[in-house]
Short mmCIF file of the C-alpha atoms (twelve columns), coordinates in Angstrom:
data_MODEL
# 
_entry.id   MODEL 
# 
loop_
_atom_site.group_PDB 
_atom_site.id 
_atom_site.type_symbol 
_atom_site.label_atom_id 
_atom_site.label_alt_id 
_atom_site.label_comp_id 
_atom_site.label_asym_id 
_atom_site.label_seq_id 
_atom_site.Cartn_x 
_atom_site.Cartn_y 
_atom_site.Cartn_z 
_atom_site.pdbx_PDB_model_num 
ATOM 1   C CA . UNK A 1   -168.395 -195.063 -126.633 1 
ATOM 2   C CA . UNK A 2   -166.041 -192.356 -125.543 1 
ATOM 3   C CA . UNK A 3   -166.404 -190.643 -122.234 1 
ATOM 4   C CA . UNK A 4   -165.080 -186.987 -121.745 1 
ATOM 5   C CA . UNK A 5   -164.935 -184.628 -118.950 1 
ATOM 6   C CA . UNK A 6   -164.298 -180.604 -118.912 1 
ATOM 7   C CA . UNK A 7   -161.479 -179.666 -116.510 1 
ATOM 8   C CA . UNK A 8   -161.644 -175.664 -116.015 1 
ATOM 9   C CA . UNK A 9   -158.038 -174.229 -115.474 1 
ATOM 10  C CA . UNK A 10  -157.501 -170.652 -114.623 1 
ATOM 11  C CA . UNK A 11  -157.661 -169.669 -118.513 1 
ATOM 12  C CA . UNK A 12  -159.535 -172.420 -120.019 1 
ATOM 13  C CA . UNK A 13  -161.268 -175.379 -120.294 1 
ATOM 14  C CA . UNK A 14  -159.666 -178.488 -120.956 1 
ATOM 15  C CA . UNK A 15  -161.315 -181.767 -122.252 1 
ATOM 16  C CA . UNK A 16  -159.715 -185.173 -120.668 1 
ATOM 17  C CA . UNK A 17  -160.500 -188.750 -122.072 1 
ATOM 18  C CA . UNK A 18  -161.525 -190.610 -119.475 1 
ATOM 19  C CA . UNK A 19  -163.237 -193.864 -120.968 1 
ATOM 20  C CA . UNK A 20  -163.420 -195.797 -124.240 1 
ATOM 21  C CA . UNK A 21  -165.302 -199.017 -125.240 1 
ATOM 22  C CA . UNK A 22  -165.529 -200.838 -128.514 1 
ATOM 23  C CA . UNK A 23  -168.679 -202.170 -129.625 1 
ATOM 24  C CA . UNK A 24  -168.329 -204.910 -132.214 1 
ATOM 25  C CA . UNK A 25  -169.422 -207.876 -133.667 1 
ATOM 26  C CA . UNK A 26  -167.585 -210.123 -130.729 1 
ATOM 27  C CA . UNK A 27  -169.484 -208.037 -128.180 1 
ATOM 28  C CA . UNK A 28  -172.506 -208.360 -129.721 1 
ATOM 29  C CA . UNK A 29  -171.910 -204.965 -131.677 1 
ATOM 30  C CA . UNK A 30  -174.656 -205.563 -134.337 1 
ATOM 31  C CA . UNK A 31  -177.517 -206.017 -131.989 1 
ATOM 32  C CA . UNK A 32  -179.294 -202.256 -131.676 1 
ATOM 33  C CA . UNK A 33  -180.665 -203.162 -128.476 1 
ATOM 34  C CA . UNK A 34  -177.284 -204.165 -126.974 1 
ATOM 35  C CA . UNK A 35  -175.676 -201.304 -128.396 1 
ATOM 36  C CA . UNK A 36  -178.626 -199.057 -126.656 1 
ATOM 37  C CA . UNK A 37  -178.019 -200.715 -123.393 1 
ATOM 38  C CA . UNK A 38  -174.549 -200.213 -123.282 1 
ATOM 39  C CA . UNK A 39  -174.644 -196.696 -124.560 1 
ATOM 40  C CA . UNK A 40  -177.394 -195.728 -121.842 1 
ATOM 41  C CA . UNK A 41  -175.077 -198.245 -118.842 1 
ATOM 42  C CA . UNK A 42  -172.028 -196.328 -119.491 1 
ATOM 43  C CA . UNK A 43  -173.755 -192.502 -119.522 1 
ATOM 44  C CA . UNK A 44  -175.249 -193.674 -116.102 1 
ATOM 45  C CA . UNK A 45  -171.988 -195.002 -114.719 1 
ATOM 46  C CA . UNK A 46  -170.291 -192.077 -115.617 1 
ATOM 47  C CA . UNK A 47  -173.113 -189.394 -114.681 1 
ATOM 48  C CA . UNK A 48  -173.230 -188.010 -117.688 1 
ATOM 49  C CA . UNK A 49  -175.080 -185.133 -118.187 1 
ATOM 50  C CA . UNK A 50  -175.442 -184.932 -121.931 1 
ATOM 51  C CA . UNK A 51  -175.496 -187.705 -124.366 1 
ATOM 52  C CA . UNK A 52  -174.485 -187.069 -127.884 1 
ATOM 53  C CA . UNK A 53  -174.578 -189.515 -130.881 1 
ATOM 54  C CA . UNK A 54  -173.597 -189.405 -134.142 1 
ATOM 55  C CA . UNK A 55  -176.680 -189.018 -136.153 1 
ATOM 56  C CA . UNK A 56  -175.573 -188.912 -139.725 1 
ATOM 57  C CA . UNK A 57  -177.422 -191.292 -141.560 1 
ATOM 58  C CA . UNK A 58  -178.738 -193.080 -138.080 1 
ATOM 59  C CA . UNK A 59  -181.563 -195.285 -138.334 1 
ATOM 60  C CA . UNK A 60  -184.622 -193.351 -136.562 1 
ATOM 61  C CA . UNK A 61  -185.350 -196.108 -133.929 1 
ATOM 62  C CA . UNK A 62  -182.015 -196.237 -131.994 1 
ATOM 63  C CA . UNK A 63  -182.140 -192.571 -131.960 1 
ATOM 64  C CA . UNK A 64  -185.904 -192.190 -130.585 1 
ATOM 65  C CA . UNK A 65  -185.154 -195.242 -128.124 1 
ATOM 66  C CA . UNK A 66  -181.665 -193.216 -126.538 1 
ATOM 67  C CA . UNK A 67  -183.986 -189.890 -126.786 1 
ATOM 68  C CA . UNK A 68  -186.672 -191.858 -124.649 1 
ATOM 69  C CA . UNK A 69  -184.010 -193.097 -122.300 1 
ATOM 70  C CA . UNK A 70  -182.260 -189.564 -121.837 1 
ATOM 71  C CA . UNK A 71  -185.380 -188.183 -120.800 1 
ATOM 72  C CA . UNK A 72  -185.982 -191.183 -118.283 1 
ATOM 73  C CA . UNK A 73  -182.810 -190.663 -116.859 1 
ATOM 74  C CA . UNK A 74  -182.613 -187.054 -116.753 1 
ATOM 75  C CA . UNK A 75  -179.678 -186.799 -119.455 1 
ATOM 76  C CA . UNK A 76  -179.727 -184.335 -122.039 1 
ATOM 77  C CA . UNK A 77  -179.608 -186.015 -125.693 1 
ATOM 78  C CA . UNK A 78  -177.953 -184.062 -128.141 1 
ATOM 79  C CA . UNK A 79  -178.255 -185.910 -132.223 1 
ATOM 80  C CA . UNK A 80  -174.990 -184.631 -133.858 1 
ATOM 81  C CA . UNK A 81  -175.180 -184.543 -137.541 1 
ATOM 82  C CA . UNK A 82  -171.847 -183.724 -139.403 1 
ATOM 83  C CA . UNK A 83  -172.618 -183.093 -143.246 1 
ATOM 84  C CA . UNK A 84  -175.534 -180.472 -143.318 1 
ATOM 85  C CA . UNK A 85  -176.184 -180.371 -139.904 1 
ATOM 86  C CA . UNK A 86  -176.528 -177.310 -137.569 1 
ATOM 87  C CA . UNK A 87  -172.682 -177.550 -136.358 1 
ATOM 88  C CA . UNK A 88  -171.351 -177.373 -140.041 1 
ATOM 89  C CA . UNK A 89  -169.693 -179.707 -142.336 1 
ATOM 90  C CA . UNK A 90  -167.494 -182.570 -140.914 1 
ATOM 91  C CA . UNK A 91  -164.205 -180.670 -142.285 1 
ATOM 92  C CA . UNK A 92  -165.519 -177.585 -140.355 1 
ATOM 93  C CA . UNK A 93  -165.672 -179.688 -136.876 1 
ATOM 94  C CA . UNK A 94  -162.193 -181.483 -137.425 1 
ATOM 95  C CA . UNK A 95  -160.832 -177.847 -138.334 1 
ATOM 96  C CA . UNK A 96  -161.768 -177.071 -134.407 1 
ATOM 97  C CA . UNK A 97  -160.591 -180.126 -133.356 1 
ATOM 98  C CA . UNK A 98  -157.029 -179.887 -134.901 1 
ATOM 99  C CA . UNK A 99  -156.815 -176.348 -133.351 1 
ATOM 100 C CA . UNK A 100 -157.840 -177.752 -129.790 1 
ATOM 101 C CA . UNK A 101 -155.265 -180.244 -129.995 1 
ATOM 102 C CA . UNK A 102 -152.721 -177.894 -131.006 1 
ATOM 103 C CA . UNK A 103 -153.503 -175.730 -128.040 1 
ATOM 104 C CA . UNK A 104 -152.848 -178.574 -125.575 1 
ATOM 105 C CA . UNK A 105 -156.540 -178.697 -124.550 1 
ATOM 106 C CA . UNK A 106 -157.028 -182.390 -125.127 1 
ATOM 107 C CA . UNK A 107 -156.036 -185.025 -122.942 1 
ATOM 108 C CA . UNK A 108 -155.628 -188.396 -123.590 1 
ATOM 109 C CA . UNK A 109 -154.017 -191.026 -120.727 1 
ATOM 110 C CA . UNK A 110 -150.999 -192.293 -121.770 1 
ATOM 111 C CA . UNK A 111 -151.279 -196.535 -122.587 1 
ATOM 112 C CA . UNK A 112 -148.525 -197.489 -119.929 1 
ATOM 113 C CA . UNK A 113 -150.614 -196.121 -117.086 1 
ATOM 114 C CA . UNK A 114 -153.808 -198.199 -117.990 1 
ATOM 115 C CA . UNK A 115 -154.980 -201.708 -117.623 1 
ATOM 116 C CA . UNK A 116 -154.068 -203.769 -120.990 1 
ATOM 117 C CA . UNK A 117 -157.790 -203.842 -122.500 1 
ATOM 118 C CA . UNK A 118 -158.028 -199.613 -121.916 1 
ATOM 119 C CA . UNK A 119 -154.499 -199.463 -123.144 1 
ATOM 120 C CA . UNK A 120 -155.544 -201.491 -126.757 1 
ATOM 121 C CA . UNK A 121 -158.158 -199.096 -126.871 1 
ATOM 122 C CA . UNK A 122 -156.523 -196.066 -126.778 1 
ATOM 123 C CA . UNK A 123 -153.444 -197.015 -128.639 1 
ATOM 124 C CA . UNK A 124 -156.261 -198.030 -131.036 1 
ATOM 125 C CA . UNK A 125 -157.669 -194.441 -130.805 1 
ATOM 126 C CA . UNK A 126 -153.960 -193.116 -131.492 1 
ATOM 127 C CA . UNK A 127 -153.704 -195.151 -134.522 1 
ATOM 128 C CA . UNK A 128 -157.214 -194.196 -136.180 1 
ATOM 129 C CA . UNK A 129 -156.228 -190.654 -135.585 1 
ATOM 130 C CA . UNK A 130 -152.476 -191.146 -137.359 1 
ATOM 131 C CA . UNK A 131 -154.064 -192.876 -140.136 1 
ATOM 132 C CA . UNK A 132 -156.971 -189.826 -140.954 1 
ATOM 133 C CA . UNK A 133 -156.581 -188.532 -144.148 1 
ATOM 134 C CA . UNK A 134 -157.273 -185.008 -145.259 1 
ATOM 135 C CA . UNK A 135 -157.415 -184.484 -149.126 1 
ATOM 136 C CA . UNK A 136 -158.246 -181.144 -151.157 1 
ATOM 137 C CA . UNK A 137 -159.949 -181.244 -154.522 1 
ATOM 138 C CA . UNK A 138 -158.454 -178.047 -155.862 1 
ATOM 139 C CA . UNK A 139 -160.873 -178.241 -159.458 1 
ATOM 140 C CA . UNK A 140 -164.052 -178.621 -157.309 1 
ATOM 141 C CA . UNK A 141 -162.537 -176.626 -153.890 1 
ATOM 142 C CA . UNK A 142 -163.815 -179.728 -151.852 1 
ATOM 143 C CA . UNK A 143 -161.937 -180.519 -148.768 1 
ATOM 144 C CA . UNK A 144 -162.423 -184.314 -147.147 1 
ATOM 145 C CA . UNK A 145 -161.153 -185.761 -144.038 1 
ATOM 146 C CA . UNK A 146 -161.712 -189.545 -143.721 1 
ATOM 147 C CA . UNK A 147 -160.386 -192.804 -142.919 1 
ATOM 148 C CA . UNK A 148 -158.254 -194.721 -145.402 1 
ATOM 149 C CA . UNK A 149 -160.074 -197.031 -147.709 1 
ATOM 150 C CA . UNK A 150 -160.929 -200.065 -145.612 1 
ATOM 151 C CA . UNK A 151 -160.205 -198.749 -141.971 1 
ATOM 152 C CA . UNK A 152 -162.371 -196.584 -139.743 1 
ATOM 153 C CA . UNK A 153 -162.599 -193.280 -138.068 1 
ATOM 154 C CA . UNK A 154 -165.180 -193.768 -135.311 1 
ATOM 155 C CA . UNK A 155 -162.773 -193.119 -132.786 1 
ATOM 156 C CA . UNK A 156 -161.960 -189.514 -134.363 1 
ATOM 157 C CA . UNK A 157 -165.607 -188.976 -135.186 1 
ATOM 158 C CA . UNK A 158 -166.673 -189.555 -131.464 1 
ATOM 159 C CA . UNK A 159 -163.851 -187.487 -130.319 1 
ATOM 160 C CA . UNK A 160 -164.801 -184.604 -132.669 1 
ATOM 161 C CA . UNK A 161 -167.835 -184.578 -131.212 1 
ATOM 162 C CA . UNK A 162 -166.993 -185.026 -127.969 1 
ATOM 163 C CA . UNK A 163 -164.250 -181.983 -128.090 1 
ATOM 164 C CA . UNK A 164 -167.191 -179.636 -129.828 1 
ATOM 165 C CA . UNK A 165 -169.109 -180.312 -127.049 1 
ATOM 166 C CA . UNK A 166 -166.811 -180.013 -124.205 1 
ATOM 167 C CA . UNK A 167 -164.662 -176.902 -125.455 1 
# 
């Protein structure tokens, strides 16, 4: 779960990461009702006006339950599909993401300024972004952005979706 806010400057919008939470096996991550309750609790705690979820390949039950919870909480629900969705391919979204970073429109808290658990998550966020791989298959004229084999790109995907909405 990542929470972002948009700060308006005189010239442009700047996206700021303000909260990270990782739901994994140790925290009940395989329990779908737990995931839904954490997502909604964080959305409410931060006064979210919009909840965007990665709906690529997602089961209909969690999407439908979150959609209903958002209506009840007056939060706009946005299912985001990377490949083949209305926002384009994952590569297109990541091109925009890189552009936002290069323009210095993305602000991440420095781990030294955070309490230890949040610092650990921000460091993991940074590592995942450093490890992300871009490959071009010249023969098939296709591009691919993904985590290295055996690793994850969940933080990266969450951020790319959020920045698409913020900026």
